[in-house]
C-alpha positions in Angstrom: -0.4 0.1 0.3 1.3 3.4 -0.4 0.0 4.2 2.3 0.1 3.0 5.7 -2.5 3.5 9.1 -1.9 2.1 12.4 -3.9 3.0 15.5 -2.9 2.5 18.8 -4.1 4.9 22.5 -5.9 7.1 20.1 -3.0 8.3 18.0 -3.5 7.1 14.4 0.0 7.0 12.7 0.2 7.3 8.5 3.2 6.7 6.6 3.9 7.5 2.9 5.3 4.1 2.1 6.6 4.6 -1.2 10.9 4.8 -0.4 12.1 3.4 -3.9 10.1 6.9 -5.1 11.6 9.3 -2.0 8.0 8.3 -1.1 7.1 10.8 -3.6 3.0 9.9 -4.2 1.3 9.5 -7.5 -1.9 9.5 -7.8 -2.6 6.3 -5.9 -0.8 7.1 -3.2 -3.1 10.9 -2.8 -5.6 9.0 -3.2 -5.2 7.0 -0.1 -3.7 9.6 1.9 -6.8 11.5 0.9 -9.0 8.7 2.3 -6.3 8.4 5.0 -6.8 12.1 6.7 -10.9 11.2 6.5 -10.9 8.4 8.3 -8.3 10.7 10.8 -11.5 13.0 11.2 -14.1 10.9 11.0 -13.2 8.0 13.6 -13.7 9.3 16.8 -11.1 6.5 18.7 -8.4 8.5 16.9 -7.5 11.8 18.7 -4.6 12.9 17.0 -1.8 11.9 14.0 1.4 11.3 13.0 2.4 12.1 9.4 5.7 10.3 8.4 7.1 8.6 5.6 9.0 5.1 4.9 12.1 5.1 6.0 15.1 7.3 6.1 15.6 9.2 3.6 13.1 11.2 2.7 9.5 12.5 4.3 8.1 13.3 1.0 9.6 15.1 -1.7 5.9 16.1 -3.2 4.5 14.9 -6.7 5.9 11.9 -8.6 6.7 13.7 -11.2 7.3 11.2 -13.9 3.9 9.7 -13.0 1.6 13.1 -13.8 3.8 13.8 -17.3 2.9 10.0 -18.4 -0.8 10.7 -17.2 -2.1 14.3 -16.9 -4.9 14.8 -15.2 -8.0 15.5 -18.0 -8.6 19.9 -17.6 -12.2 19.1 -16.0 -10.4 18.0 -13.0 -9.4 21.1 -12.3 -13.3 22.0 -11.2 -13.4 18.9 -8.8 -12.6 20.9 -6.0 -14.2 18.9 -3.2 -12.9 14.8 -4.8 -10.1 13.6 -2.9 -9.4 16.4 -0.5 -6.1 17.1 0.9 -5.2 18.2 4.2 -3.1 20.8 2.9 -5.6 21.2 0.0 -8.4 22.4 2.2 -9.7 19.0 4.2 -10.9 20.5 7.5 -9.6 18.1 10.6 -9.6 19.6 13.9 -7.7 16.7 15.2 -4.0 17.3 15.9 -1.8 16.5 13.2 2.2 15.8 14.0 5.0 16.0 11.2 8.0 13.6 11.8 10.0 14.5 9.1 12.5 11.9 8.3 14.4 12.8 5.5 14.1 14.9 2.1 10.4 17.4 2.6 10.0 18.7 -0.6 7.3 20.3 -2.6 4.2 18.9 -2.0 6.7 17.5 1.2 6.4 21.1 2.0 2.9 21.9 2.0 2.4 19.0 3.5 3.9 20.0 6.7 2.8 23.3 6.5 -0.9 21.6 7.3 0.0 19.9 9.9 0.2 21.4 13.9 3.7 20.7 15.7 6.5 19.6 13.3 9.8 17.4 15.0 12.5 16.9 11.7 15.4 14.3 12.1 18.8 15.9 12.1 19.8 15.8 8.2 16.1 16.5 7.4 16.1 19.0 4.8 13.2 21.6 3.1 12.6 23.5 0.5 9.7 24.9 -1.5 11.9 24.2 -4.8 8.7 24.4 -7.5 10.1 27.6 -9.1 13.4 25.8 -10.2 10.8 23.9 -12.4 8.5 26.5 -14.2 5.6 25.8 -11.2 4.5 27.1 -8.4 3.6 25.3 -5.0 0.6 24.0 -5.1 -2.1 22.8 -2.3 -1.5 25.8 -0.5 2.5 26.1 -0.5 1.9 30.1 -1.6 -1.3 30.7 0.7 0.1 29.2 4.4 4.1 30.4 4.3 3.9 33.8 4.9 1.5 33.3 7.9 4.0 30.9 9.4 7.7 32.5 8.3 8.6 35.9 8.8 8.2 38.1 5.3 11.5 38.0 3.8 12.4 35.1 5.3 9.3 33.5 3.3 10.0 35.1 0.0 13.7 33.9 0.3 12.2 29.8 0.5 8.9 30.9 -2.1 11.0 32.6 -4.6 15.0 31.0 -4.7 13.3 27.6 -4.1 16.3 27.0 -2.6 17.1 24.3 0.1 17.7 24.6 3.6 18.5 22.4 6.4 16.8 21.6 9.5 18.8 23.8 11.7 17.5 26.5 9.8 14.2 25.2 9.9 13.9 25.1 13.6 16.0 28.4 14.1 12.7 29.8 11.7 10.2 29.1 13.8 8.6 26.4 10.8 10.0 22.9 13.6 9.5 22.3 16.9 12.2 20.3 17.6 15.3 18.8 15.5 15.9 15.2 16.8 18.4 11.9 16.2 16.7 10.2 13.7 16.1 7.2 15.9 14.4 9.3 18.1 12.0 10.7 15.7 9.1 8.6 15.4 9.0 8.5 19.7 9.3 12.0 20.2 6.1 13.0 17.5 3.9 10.4 19.0 4.9 11.4 22.4 3.9 14.7 21.1 0.5 12.4 19.8 -0.5 10.2 23.0 0.0 14.2 25.3 -2.4 15.6 23.5 -4.4 12.5 23.4 -5.0 12.3 27.3 -7.0 15.6 27.0 -10.4 16.8 26.5 -10.5 15.7 22.9 -13.1 18.2 22.1 -12.1 21.0 23.9 -8.9 20.4 22.3 -10.5 20.0 18.8 -12.3 23.5 19.1 -9.2 24.8 20.9 -7.1 23.9 17.1 -10.7 25.3 15.2 -10.7 28.3 16.7 -7.2 29.6 16.4 -7.2 28.2 12.1 -10.7 30.1 12.3 -8.6 33.5 14.0 -6.5 34.3 11.2 -9.8 35.0 9.0 -11.6 36.5 11.5 -11.5 40.1 13.3 -11.6 39.8 16.8 -13.7 40.8 17.9 -15.7 37.9 16.2 -12.9 35.5 17.3 -13.6 36.6 21.3 -17.4 35.8 20.8 -17.2 32.9 19.6 -14.0 31.3 21.4 -17.4 32.1 24.0 -20.1 30.3 22.2 -17.8 27.4 22.0 -16.9 27.7 25.5 -20.3 27.8 26.7 -21.0 24.4 24.4 -18.7 23.0 25.8 -19.3 23.6 29.1 -22.5 20.7 28.3 -20.2 18.1 27.4 -19.3 15.0 29.9 -15.7 16.2 29.8 -16.2 19.3 31.1 -17.7 17.7 34.6 -15.4 14.9 34.5 -12.0 17.1 34.0 -12.8 19.0 37.0 -14.0 15.8 39.3 -10.8 14.5 38.5 -9.3 17.3 39.2 -10.6 17.5 43.3 -10.0 13.2 43.1 -6.8 13.9 42.5 -6.9 10.8 39.7 -6.1 11.1 35.9 -10.0 12.2 34.1 -11.0 9.3 31.7 -12.1 12.0 29.0 -14.9 10.4 26.8 -15.5 12.7 23.9 -18.9 13.3 24.8 
């Protein structure tokens, strides 16, 4: 399978499994990845997800150019905007996504990274939006998210030169949370996911949704929506379980309802 998904203790681990192609994705891989994101979104047993690539050479280098050059899409596909939606193309997944960057994170790999919430990079990982070197532009949100996540001058350097940069630089720019040895990469990413999965899942999803929507709302509207969401959550079982567990000095058992 081009995409593997494993679920354990509330955490889904999604692996792009085409190491022989630097985990570049053809049409089948994109379709399978889309299905994996839908599963993460819809399965209440999943509270957080980790996305990584197979092997130790690449997270993903994005689209498998050779496969798309030999099998170009019909022009009619341009208007199929909701078909096989991807995380970085607009699919709304409010469960937290942690990226474990195990090597090359280039082109579509970078646009996927920009759609995740927490990022852990192996020491040898490298990054880049290299599309301008190929006569095209970053798709699936590459041009739309980079300015929101990096300082203007840095974002423009990344976007317009197409040059690669290393994991230490990514950390200095705030693009990744941690840089760790390769043998600690997945464990570190899963530690984040496990800690998040232990929290109240409705509150976690609400917090992520509010933070994302704040980018498109004025402050007054955002504060009002925040107030509304908090009021709604007060009627959940988890909102009663949290204070009760604190008072009883025990670990809360959040059920997501």
